[in-house]
C-alpha positions in Angstrom: 81.7 -37.5 14.3 78.5 -35.6 13.8 78.1 -32.3 15.6 74.8 -32.5 17.5 74.6 -28.8 17.9 74.9 -28.4 14.1 72.3 -31.1 13.5 69.9 -29.5 15.9 70.4 -26.1 14.3 69.8 -27.5 10.8 66.7 -29.3 11.9 65.4 -26.1 13.4 65.7 -24.2 10.1 64.3 -27.0 8.0 61.1 -27.3 10.0 58.0 -25.9 8.2 56.3 -23.0 9.9 52.9 -23.8 11.6 49.9 -22.7 9.7 47.9 -20.4 12.0 44.6 -21.2 10.1 44.9 -24.9 11.2 43.8 -23.6 14.7 40.0 -23.4 14.4 39.7 -21.2 17.5 42.2 -18.7 16.3 40.7 -18.7 12.8 37.2 -18.0 14.3 38.5 -15.2 16.4 40.2 -13.6 13.4 37.0 -13.8 11.4 34.9 -12.3 14.2 37.4 -9.4 14.7 37.5 -8.8 10.9 33.7 -8.7 10.5 33.4 -6.5 13.6 35.7 -3.9 12.0 33.9 -4.1 8.7 30.5 -3.7 10.4 31.7 -0.8 12.5 33.1 0.9 9.4 29.9 0.4 7.5 27.8 1.7 10.5 29.9 4.8 10.7 29.8 5.3 7.0 26.0 5.0 6.8 25.5 7.3 9.7 27.9 9.8 8.2 26.2 9.5 4.8 22.8 10.1 6.5 24.2 13.2 8.3 25.8 14.5 5.2 22.5 14.3 3.3 20.6 16.3 5.9 19.9 19.8 4.6 20.0 22.3 7.5 17.7 25.3 7.6 15.6 23.7 4.8 12.2 22.1 4.2 11.1 19.5 1.6 7.4 20.1 0.9 5.2 19.7 -2.3 5.9 21.8 -5.3 2.6 23.6 -4.9 2.6 24.5 -1.2 -1.1 25.5 -1.3 -2.2 22.0 -2.4 0.4 20.1 -0.4 -0.6 17.1 1.7 2.0 15.1 3.5 2.3 11.3 3.0 2.6 11.1 6.7 2.9 13.6 9.6 3.9 12.3 13.0 5.9 13.3 16.1 9.2 11.5 16.5 12.2 12.0 18.7 15.0 12.5 16.2 15.5 13.3 12.5 17.1 9.9 12.0 13.8 8.2 13.0 12.0 10.5 10.5 14.4 9.5 7.8 13.9 5.8 8.6 10.1 6.3 8.2 10.7 7.7 4.7 13.0 4.9 3.8 10.3 2.4 4.8 7.7 4.2 2.6 8.6 3.3 -1.0 6.8 6.4 -2.4 8.4 8.9 0.0 10.9 11.1 -1.7 12.1 13.1 1.3 11.2 14.5 4.7 11.0 17.8 6.7 11.8 17.7 10.4 11.0 20.5 12.8 13.5 20.3 15.7 11.3 22.4 18.0 7.9 20.5 17.5 9.6 17.2 16.5 7.1 16.9 13.7 8.2 14.6 10.8 6.5 15.2 7.4 7.0 12.8 4.5 6.7 14.1 1.0 6.4 12.8 -2.6 7.6 15.0 -5.5 8.8 17.7 -3.2 10.9 20.8 -3.5 13.7 22.0 -1.3 13.2 25.5 0.3 15.1 27.7 2.6 13.7 27.8 6.1 14.5 28.9 9.7 16.9 27.1 11.9 14.2 24.9 13.3 13.8 23.0 10.0 15.9 20.3 8.5 15.3 18.3 5.3 16.4 15.0 3.9 16.0 13.9 0.3 16.0 10.2 -0.6 19.0 9.3 -2.9 18.0 8.2 -6.4 19.8 4.9 -6.1 17.8 4.1 -3.0 14.5 4.9 -4.8 15.5 2.6 -7.7 16.3 -0.2 -5.4 13.0 0.1 -3.5 11.0 0.1 -6.7 12.8 -3.0 -8.1 12.4 -5.0 -4.9 9.1 -5.1 -3.1 9.9 -5.7 0.6 6.4 -6.6 1.9 7.6 -6.8 5.5 7.7 -3.0 5.4 4.1 -2.8 4.2 2.6 -4.6 7.1 0.2 -2.3 8.9 -0.8 -4.7 11.7 1.5 -7.6 12.6 -0.9 -9.5 14.9 -4.0 -8.8 16.9 -7.1 -10.5 18.3 -8.5 -7.3 19.9 -9.6 -3.9 18.7 -6.8 -2.0 16.9 -7.0 1.4 15.2 -4.3 2.6 12.7 -3.8 6.2 11.6 -4.7 6.9 8.0 -1.5 8.9 7.7 0.5 5.6 7.6 -1.1 4.8 4.2 0.5 6.0 1.0 -1.7 7.2 -1.9 -2.0 4.6 -4.7 0.5 5.2 -7.6 -2.4 5.1 -10.0 -6.1 5.8 -9.2 -7.8 2.6 -8.1 -4.6 0.5 -8.1 -3.8 -0.9 -4.6 -3.8 -4.1 -2.6 -4.6 -5.5 0.8 -3.5 -8.9 2.2 -4.1 -10.5 5.6 -4.0 -13.8 7.4 -7.1 -14.8 9.2 -8.0 -17.5 11.8 -11.5 -18.0 13.1 -11.6 -19.9 16.4 -15.2 -19.2 17.6 -17.7 -19.1 14.7 -20.6 -18.4 17.1 -19.2 -15.3 18.7 -21.7 -12.4 18.0 -23.7 -14.8 15.8 -26.6 -13.0 14.1 -24.7 -9.7 13.4 -22.3 -8.7 10.7 -18.9 -9.3 12.4 -16.4 -6.6 11.8 -13.0 -7.8 10.6 -11.6 -4.4 9.4 -12.5 -1.4 7.3 -10.7 1.8 6.3 -13.1 4.7 6.2 -16.1 5.9 8.3 -14.9 6.5 11.9 -16.0 4.4 14.8 -16.4 6.4 18.0 -15.1 4.9 21.3 -17.6 2.6 22.9 -19.7 2.3 19.8 -21.0 -1.2 18.9 -21.0 -2.1 15.2 -24.2 -4.1 15.6 -26.1 -4.8 12.3 -28.1 -7.7 11.0 -29.1 -5.8 7.9 -26.4 -5.0 5.3 -28.4 -2.1 4.0 -28.4 -0.4 7.4 -24.7 -1.1 7.9 -23.7 0.6 4.7 -26.0 3.5 5.4 -24.1 4.2 8.6 -20.7 3.2 7.1 -20.8 4.6 3.6 -17.0 5.1 3.3 -15.1 1.8 3.1 -11.9 1.4 1.1 -11.9 -1.4 1.9 -14.2 -3.3 4.3 -14.0 -7.0 5.3 -16.9 -8.5 7.2 -18.0 -12.0 8.4 -21.6 -12.8 7.6 -24.2 -12.9 10.4 -25.3 -16.5 10.0 -22.7 -18.2 7.8 -18.9 -18.5 7.6 -18.7 -16.3 4.5 -16.6 -13.2 4.1 -17.9 -10.1 2.4 -15.5 -7.6 0.8 -16.8 -4.1 0.2 -15.4 -1.0 -1.4 -16.7 2.6 -1.9 -16.6 3.5 -5.6 -17.3 6.6 -7.7 -19.2 6.5 -11.0 -19.6 9.4 -13.5 -23.0 9.7 -15.1 -24.3 11.9 -18.0 -21.0 11.6 -19.8 -20.9 12.3 -23.5 -19.9 8.9 -24.8 -19.3 9.5 -28.5 -21.4 9.5 -31.7 -25.0 8.8 -32.5 -26.3 5.2 -32.7 -26.5 5.5 -36.5 -23.4 7.5 -37.4 -22.2 8.2 -41.0 -25.5 7.2 -42.6 -27.1 9.0 -45.5 -30.4 10.6 -44.6 -32.7 12.5 -47.0 -35.5 15.0 -46.5 -38.5 13.8 -48.5 -39.9 17.3 -48.9 -36.7 19.2 -50.0 -35.0 16.1 -51.4 -31.8 17.3 -49.6 -29.6 14.5 -48.4 -26.8 14.5 -45.8 -24.5 12.2 -44.0 -25.0 12.0 -40.2 -22.3 13.2 -38.0 -20.3 14.9 -40.8 -18.4 18.0 -39.6 -19.8 20.5 -42.1 -20.2 21.7 -45.7 -23.1 20.6 -47.9 -23.4 17.3 -46.0 -23.7 18.8 -42.5 -26.5 17.2 -40.3 -28.5 20.4 -39.7 -31.3 18.5 -38.1 -29.2 17.8 -35.1 -28.0 21.2 -34.2 -28.3 21.9 -30.5 -28.4 25.0 -28.3 -24.6 25.0 -27.6 -25.2 23.7 -24.1 -22.8 21.2 -22.5 -23.8 18.0 -20.7 -23.3 18.3 -16.9 -21.6 15.2 -15.5 -22.6 13.9 -12.1 -20.6 11.7 -9.7 -22.3 9.0 -7.8 -20.7 7.4 -4.8 -21.9 4.1 -3.5 -20.7 0.9 -1.9 -20.1 -2.2 -3.9 -19.6 -5.7 -2.6 -18.6 -8.9 -4.3 -21.4 -11.3 -5.3 -21.6 -14.6 -3.5 -18.9 -13.4 -1.1 -16.0 -15.8 -0.1 -17.8 -18.8 1.1 -17.1 -21.6 3.6 -14.1 -20.0 5.4 -12.7 -22.9 7.5 -12.6 -22.8 11.3 -9.3 -23.2 13.3 -7.2 -22.8 10.1 -4.9 -20.0 9.3 -5.6 -18.7 5.8 -4.4 -15.8 3.6 -6.7 -13.5 1.7 -5.2 -11.1 -0.9 -7.3 -8.5 -2.6 -5.7 -6.9 -5.7 -7.4 -3.8 -7.2 -6.7 -2.9 -10.8 -9.0 0.0 -11.5 -12.5 -1.5 -12.0 -11.1 -5.0 -11.9 -10.5 -6.9 -8.6 -8.7 -10.2 -8.1 -9.2 -12.3 -4.9 -6.5 -14.7 -3.9 -7.1 -17.5 -1.3 -3.8 -19.0 0.0 -2.1 -17.8 -3.2 -4.6 -19.1 -5.7 -7.0 -16.8 -7.5 -10.6 -17.7 -6.7 -12.6 -14.7 -7.9 -12.4 -11.9 -10.4 -14.8 -9.1 -10.0 -15.8 -6.2 -12.3 -16.8 -3.1 -10.4 -19.2 -0.5 -11.6 -16.9 2.4 -10.6 -13.4 3.3 -9.5 -12.5 2.6 -5.8 -12.4 5.9 -3.9 -9.3 6.1 -1.6 -9.5 8.0 1.6 -7.2 9.3 4.4 -9.4 7.9 7.1 -8.2 5.6 9.9 -8.1 1.8 9.6 -10.4 0.1 12.2 -9.6 -3.6 13.0 -11.8 -6.0 15.0 -14.1 -3.4 16.5 -17.2 -4.7 18.4 -19.1 -6.6 17.4 -16.3 -8.7 15.8 -15.5 -12.4 15.2 -13.8 -14.8 17.5 -10.3 -15.2 16.1 -7.1 -13.3 15.1 -5.5 -11.4 12.3 -1.9 -11.3 11.3 0.3 -9.7 8.6 -2.4 -7.2 7.6 -0.6 -5.3 4.8 -1.4 -2.5 2.4 0.5 -1.9 -0.9 -0.2 1.3 -3.0 -0.1 -0.6 -6.3 -1.5 -3.7 -8.0 0.4 -6.9 -7.6 1.6 -9.7 -9.9 1.0 -13.4 -9.2 4.7 -13.6 -8.1 4.1 -10.8 -5.6 1.1 -12.6 -4.1 3.3 -15.7 -3.6 6.0 -13.6 -2.0 3.4 -12.3 0.5 2.3 -15.8 1.1 5.8 -16.7 2.3 5.3 -14.2 5.2 2.5 -16.5 6.5 4.7 -19.1 8.1 
């Protein structure tokens, strides 16, 4: 006779344990709790890391304090906001924060110094700098996200180019009303000559416009009577430069009277060119500043269509991209002259439309970079 109690006991021990992961709700709850703990731990770690890196009673200004100019200088509520500004600026190496005035100063190539208790400094870790240079996050270089009205941006938000004349602008443009302010150069944006409040930028003549707005790095305008864009830039050209040897260098010349011969441009000795000895004066170079614009402009900009324009400066060479495709290469006479002036966007008289993702990058771009920017358009 089988013992039912024994059978039931045996059955209980032989039964496989229930797999807790077969319950989807329970599994989801466990995953959420686990990620919450990980996220909380990472948040505390990053905040602790940020606090540990803050140097109390210190400043981080340029190595030569007499020539120092901050990358940016703004008033913010906390030092952590100041640190975040530096993290978003890829050429910022560190900050100085004044607790009393709440002034945040960003610095490139700085030096830590001892200061009073009002000052605190933070220096960007090397691994963070390497990561930023390897990966261009163009979302952090957007100066204006979207606007269809007048917008002015402080010039302090713009980092100096890594190399003279190497920088880029990109923006999305949609023109809805072509006839708005028809007959005048329509202002899209420019960085340079200031526009006083209430001033109308009302010009039919380009010559008069650049006379009153001589500083543009860069300027973008819609033509008075056509749907063409004009891109302008202030450049510097050095004249009276000593550019090398004579037209006929290292040529034998002879004096018919004395029968003496010499080789032109030889350094000395019996063959020195004594007929070309000067008065030991040096040539005085002269810098000329003027505005250049691109021949034939960008023609036939469509109406009611969102387009991307990217302008890539490489010294005296400029590449123009239209929706990711290069459409124009321009050779400038001089080097673009950067400035610390404000950026003025859509000041009257302007066009009827909107601008989005207006970005500035302090270096030249590759073709791949331009297509990465194009992905922000959607």
